C-alpha positions in Angstrom: 216.4 102.9 100.9 216.9 100.2 98.2 213.2 100.2 97.4 213.2 104.0 97.1 216.1 103.8 94.5 214.2 101.1 92.6 211.0 103.1 92.6 212.9 106.2 91.4 214.5 104.2 88.6 211.2 102.8 87.5 209.6 106.3 87.5 212.5 107.8 85.6 212.3 104.9 83.0 208.6 105.5 82.5 209.1 109.2 82.2 211.8 108.7 79.6 209.6 106.4 77.5 206.7 108.8 77.7 209.0 111.8 76.8 210.3 109.8 73.7 206.7 108.9 72.6 205.6 112.6 72.8 208.7 113.8 71.1 208.1 111.3 68.2 204.5 112.4 68.0 205.5 116.1 67.7 208.1 115.3 65.1 205.7 113.3 63.1 203.1 116.0 63.4 205.5 118.7 62.2 206.8 116.6 59.3 203.3 115.7 58.1 202.1 119.3 58.3 205.1 120.4 56.3 204.6 117.7 53.7 200.9 118.7 53.2 201.7 122.4 53.0 204.3 121.6 50.4 201.7 119.6 48.4 199.4 122.7 48.6 202.1 124.8 46.9 200.6 128.2 46.2 196.9 127.0 46.6 195.7 129.4 49.3 192.5 127.4 49.9 194.5 124.2 50.5 197.0 125.9 52.8 194.1 127.4 54.8 192.5 124.0 55.1 195.8 122.6 56.5 196.1 125.4 58.9 192.5 125.0 60.1 191.9 121.3 60.2 195.3 119.6 60.5 195.6 119.5 64.3 192.2 118.0 65.1 192.4 115.4 62.4 196.0 114.5 63.3 194.8 113.8 66.9 192.1 111.5 65.5 194.4 109.7 63.2 197.5 109.3 65.4 198.1 106.4 67.7 200.8 106.6 70.4 201.5 102.9 70.0 202.1 100.4 72.8 204.9 99.2 75.0 206.8 97.7 72.1 205.4 99.6 69.1 206.1 103.1 68.1 203.4 105.7 67.2 201.9 105.9 63.8 199.4 107.9 61.7 196.4 106.0 60.3 196.5 107.8 57.0 193.1 106.8 55.9 191.5 107.9 59.1 193.5 111.2 59.1 192.7 112.0 55.4 189.0 111.1 55.7 188.7 113.4 58.8 190.6 116.1 57.0 188.5 116.0 53.8 185.3 115.8 55.7 186.3 118.8 57.9 187.3 120.7 54.8 184.1 120.0 53.0 186.0 118.8 49.9 188.5 116.1 48.8 191.6 118.2 49.4 193.9 115.2 49.5 193.0 111.9 47.9 193.0 108.7 49.9 195.0 106.2 47.8 195.2 102.4 48.1 198.6 101.2 49.3 
């Protein structure tokens, strides 16, 4: 009985960590998409590129992180993918 409670606790802990990681990923994805669409302003071509290429490039540029690190977007990887998929430099990759 004690081992079953320990196992349940471990499973619930892992599920909570995974849920938080996926929540943070979705939140980051929504915020970045909104930021890029805002940068497009009224440029219909730019907005269409965000709508078409954002999700695939976000997946390529996002890392879920590890046990003790949170997820993050590799901006260079994301923007390179986005610009290549768009066929033009829609957003510039700048040095930090």
